[in-house]
Each structure stands twice: as C-alpha cells, then as structure tokens.
N, C-alpha and C positions, 0 to 999 in steps of 0.2 A: 221462790221469796223474787220480789221484784228488787232488782238493784238501782240506785237512783242513777239517774244518768251521769252528777258530777261524780259519782266513782266509779262510774265506766271510761271517762275521760280521764282524768288522772291516774287508771289502769293503761290506760293507753302511752301515756309519758313516763309512765315509769318505765316502760319496754324499750322505749328509746335510749337508754344507759346502755345495757350491752351491745348495743348498734354500735354505738359508737366507739367500743374498743375494737368492733371490728371494722372498723374502715379503714385497716392499715391495711389490710390482708386482701381488699377490694379494689387497693391502688391502680393496678395494673386493667382491672376493670375500669373504672372510669377515664383510664387513659384514654382507651380503646373505642369506649361507647358514651361519646361527653354527657349524650340525654343523658344517663343514669343519675347524673349530677344533681336532677328534682329530688331524688331520693333523701338527699341532705337536708331541707328545708326544715323537716320540724328538728332535726339533731342541732341545728345551729347554736339555741343556747345553751346545752349542754358542750358543744364542742368550745364556745366561750370562757365558759366559765371554768376547764380544763385547763386552755390554753391560755387564760390572763389571771387564774388566783394559783398562788403556789401550795402545793399538793391539794390542788380541787377536788382528783380524783377520790384520792382520800376524802375528802370534804363533806362532798356527796355520797359516799358509800356512809360514811357515818352518819349523816343525817338522816338517812334513809332507814340503817338501820336500828338507829336507837331512837329515832322520832318516831319513826312506823311501826317497823317491826315488831317492836320489842314495847310499845304504849296500846296498852288493854282497851284504851277510849276510843281505837279505831276499828272502824269496821273490817269486819275479817275478811270480806275480799280487797279489801284494800294492801290490808296486814299479808294477806296470801300471795297476790301477787306483785309488791313488794319483792318479798324476798324469794321467790323465783326466778325474779329477774335479777337479782344482787347473785342471785346460785349461779344465773348464765353467764352471768357477769362476769366471777369466777373463774367459772372454765373456761371461757373467751382468752383472759391473761393469762392462762397456765398453758392453754394452746399457743399464744402468741409466744411466750417465752422457751415452749417447745422449740418453736418453730425458727427464733433467732437462735439458740445453742446449737441446735442437732442439725438444720438444713440450710440454713441461710451461709453458714462457710461455705457452702459449695460454690455460692458464687449466682450470678441471677440465670440461675439455666429455666427450661423449660420445664421441667420439674417441680423445679421452687412456686412456679407462676401461676400452674395448674394445681397444685395443693392450696396453693393462699386463696386462689379463687372460687374453687370447693370450697371449703371453708368459709369462705365470706356467703357464699349464697346457701350452704345449709342454714348459717346463722340468720341471714338476712328472709326465710322460710320460718325458721323459729321466730325469730320478731315476729315476722308477718299474719301470723298464724295466734301466736298471742293477743298482739291488736285486736284483730278480729272476732275472738273469745270474748276478751273485755270488754269489744263495743257493743255485742252481745249480752252480755249482763251474764258470761259463766265463765268459769275457772279454766283455763288453758290445761289442759291434758297433760303434759308431759314427761314419758315414759321414763322412770327415775326419781328427776328430778323435782315430778306434784307428790310422792310421796314422803321424798324427803323433807320439803316443806310442810306438809302435813305432820308430820313429824312435828317439827320444831314449835309450830303453832299449836 
C-alpha cells in the first residue's frame, strides 16, 4: 500500500522528539565538533516548546499519545511511528536518569563522556534510520520496540 507523502513527512517529525531528549547526552560532541550543530535545526521547534512551556515534554507526550496513538481515525502508519517514537523516548529518559544516578556522581571523567557520546550516537543512528524508513513509506523495524508497538496497536 502506498503511504501518502504527508504521512511520511509527519512520521519524520515524530522521530525528532526522542532525538531532542538525547541532545544532553551529546553535549560533549557538540562542543568538540561545532559543525554538528546543524543537526539541531529540525529539532528547534520541539526544543522551544520544551524550554518555554511549563511541563512541555509531558504536554507533547500526552498530545501524541492520546491524540494520535489512541485515535482510531488516524492512519496506522502514523499511529505506529508515533508510538514507536514515544517508546524510544521513554527508553532515552530511563537511560538519562540511570546515567544521572549511577555514573555522573563519579565526576566528568573520560568514561562518562565516552558513555554519553556512545549512547547519543546510537540514538542518532536509530533516529536517522527511522526517519529514512518513514520517508520511504516503510515501517522502521527496530527489534523489540516494533513488536511491542504492533501488540499495542
């Protein structure tokens, strides 16, 4: 089945949400390689909402979950990609808290920077893969996450 272009583009924007939550993990990379700042451009609207609206992250999550994922009138392609992006986002938040609690008290060592950069690169790779698959009109198949999404939808 051919996915309309507007659904593909909306799928692209949905995957920017988990990327914005991974940005603090890549802060060392942005300092070392300022050319990487260009990848922040698509994420600026979400960053603006999260920074300027009280509980902006929660508001975005609830709008996407209730308004898109649970709405049967919206196309399966959009609901699938939105829920998958939200699950990735939840995983990133858990990893962020784990790093804050377990590793960050050790100081700003090479181990912490390497771990943060590695996690950021993995998340960036997942995001780019998912965006490319969305723009091609295919469902991004991420092991474990895609199966959970199919069960929920």
